[in-house]
NUKE-351512 format. One record per residue (C-alpha): residue in one letter; z, y, x. Coordinates in pm, whole numbers, padded with zeros to 5 digits, always signed. Layout:
<recs>
AZYX
...
</recs>
This chain:
<recs>
M-01396-07595+05177
R-01135-07337+05080
L-00784-07395+05206
G-00458-07228+05101
V-00224-07190+05398
I+00151-07133+05377
S+00444-07152+05616
D+00815-07074+05647
V+00908-07105+05281
H+01275-07118+05376
G+01413-07216+05040
N+01283-06905+04865
L+01164-07035+04530
P+01070-06700+04370
A+00849-06621+04669
L+00690-06968+04667
D+00621-06950+04295
S+00460-06607+04335
V+00239-06726+04620
L+00121-07036+04436
S+00053-06830+04122
D-00137-06566+04317
M-00342-06812+04521
P-00710-06833+04418
P-00871-07173+04359
V-00864-07386+04676
E-00940-07749+04754
E-00610-07803+04937
V-00287-07625+05030
V-00123-07694+05367
C+00215-07590+05510
A+00316-07523+05871
G+00681-07609+05828
D+01029-07471+05765
V+01037-07555+05398
V+01416-07510+05395
G+01678-07290+05559
Y+01825-06947+05482
N+01757-06912+05110
P+01927-07087+04816
W+01661-07314+04665
P+01596-07587+04926
E+01573-07871+04674
A+01334-07690+04440
C+01105-07587+04727
V+01088-07938+04870
S+01020-08077+04522
E+00734-07831+04471
L+00561-07936+04792
V+00621-08305+04726
E+00486-08285+04371
R+00176-08104+04491
D+00133-08350+04782
I+00096-08060+05027
P+00035-08171+05388
T+00331-08034+05584
V+00470-08044+05937
S+00832-08023+06042
G+00982-07686+06131
N+01291-07623+06340
H+01506-07560+06031
D+01376-07877+05869
R+01473-08073+06180
A+01812-07903+06197
V+01890-08017+05845
T+01788-08377+05902
A+01874-08433+06269
G+02145-08177+06344
T+01943-07985+06602
G+02059-07626+06649
F+01771-07437+06816
R+01967-07125+06915
F+02065-07061+06552
N+02258-06747+06463
S+02522-06750+06187
L+02269-06679+05910
A+02041-06964+06012
A+02333-07202+06058
A+02468-07117+05712
G+02130-07184+05553
V+02101-07519+05731
D+02449-07627+05621
F+02375-07522+05263
A+02044-07710+05256
R+02203-08024+05396
E+02460-08019+05115
E+02212-07936+04839
L+01919-08165+04917
S+01885-08498+04739
P+01854-08819+04943
S+01483-08841+04859
S+01422-08482+04973
L+01612-08546+05297
D+01399-08856+05352
W+01082-08651+05296
L+01193-08385+05546
T+01283-08655+05797
S+00937-08808+05762
L+00751-08488+05847
P+00554-08503+06174
E+00551-08227+06435
T+00169-08222+06429
K-00071-08312+06151
T-00446-08301+06104
T-00619-08275+05768
A-00959-08190+05619
D-01126-08474+05812
G-00981-08350+06139
R-01103-07993+06098
V-00752-07852+06052
K-00450-07896+06279
L-00100-07797+06170
V+00191-07725+06405
H+00502-07516+06358
G+00551-07326+06681
H+00285-07411+06942
P+00056-07712+06999
D+00255-07807+07309
D+00604-07715+07187
P+00711-07707+06820
D+00994-07463+06899
R+00791-07209+07097
Y+00731-06873+06931
T+00362-06781+06955
Y+00286-06432+06823
P-00061-06315+06719
E-00104-06114+07041
E-00068-06444+07229
F-00344-06620+07038
S-00636-06746+07245
P-00912-07007+07216
S-00721-07219+07469
L-00481-07311+07188
L-00760-07501+07013
S-00836-07862+07098
G-01149-07935+06896
E-01029-07849+06547
D-01193-07568+06348
L-00858-07424+06239
L-00520-07426+06412
V-00232-07323+06184
M+00098-07213+06335
G+00414-07070+06180
H+00763-07005+06320
T+00731-06632+06402
H+00711-06516+06038
V+00441-06271+06152
Q+00101-06285+05983
G-00214-06275+06196
H-00530-06456+06294
E-00815-06457+06545
I-01164-06600+06505
Y-01329-06736+06820
D-01649-06924+06889
E-01430-07232+06930
G-01250-07190+06596
I-00973-07001+06417
V-00610-06957+06519
L-00393-06852+06225
N-00036-06775+06133
P-00029-06719+05756
G+00304-06539+05781
S+00620-06636+05600
V+00640-06708+05230
G+01016-06681+05214
Q+01128-06444+05489
P+00857-06214+05631
R+00948-06043+05958
D+00655-05807+06008
G+00793-05512+05815
D+00622-05605+05488
P+00866-05760+05238
R+00592-05920+05028
A+00548-06296+05055
A+00268-06388+05295
Y+00001-06657+05291
A-00368-06699+05373
V-00686-06848+05233
V-00938-06994+05478
D-01301-07077+05403
L-01384-07353+05649
D-01754-07338+05571
A-01791-06963+05623
M-01512-06965+05888
T-01338-06665+05731
V-00972-06580+05673
D-00822-06381+05389
E-00466-06274+05478
R-00282-06216+05152
R+00052-06067+05036
V+00220-06084+04698
R+00533-05923+04554
Y+00816-06136+04420
D+01161-06084+04270
I+01378-06014+04575
D+01665-05904+04350
R+01681-06256+04208
V+01707-06404+04557
A+01974-06159+04673
E+02182-06224+04360
R+02155-06600+04403
V+02250-06575+04771
T+02575-06410+04666
E+02635-06656+04381
V+02619-06961+04607
G+02828-06806+04884
L+02562-06762+05152
P+02591-06459+05384
E+02485-06141+05204
R+02252-06043+05488
I+02024-06338+05408
G+01929-06159+05087
S+01943-05796+05199
R+01708-05845+05493
L+01432-05954+05253
Y+01401-05598+05125
E+01318-05486+05481
G+01071-05758+05568
R+01281-05834+05877
</recs>
């Protein structure tokens, strides 16, 4: 079974469209949360995941929009949350509210969380990966850090596919991964997208300019 893995879309529709267009044939696409926040297309990104019936867990920005949680947000994050709350339709807000913190798919072989299996808000960077994070699944998917990386152990795979909409590992290209659950292999992938379009739209809707400019840096 081949699985497309995405995370941290953060309302960046051009990046999401580029990832889904670049993705090779897979049996299923899954998402490790933070569909909204920061960037100016929250409604379109939610609609894309809903229409494709993509299994998704709740990220901290998703929860902030629906439940008012703050999670140490700086001014950029807070602005993106406020914008998403105003822009999202009632049905999209209901969908975000319904997202679980943990989800299993692929007959229990895949577990999705946003931050850490024990704490959805805990940042877990690739250098902190270990087999102890696994609890019987073949693949554990985490997001939250916006840093792409994976490790393959005898017990299974621990993976962060990186961020679709706001990479923070110095590479501005949108990040995702493809996992072959039969061969137990991971293909970390990057794809270019139209950052100019995002930066221009950020300005048009009145979001902080830095939300767009940081995308050029991959930070």
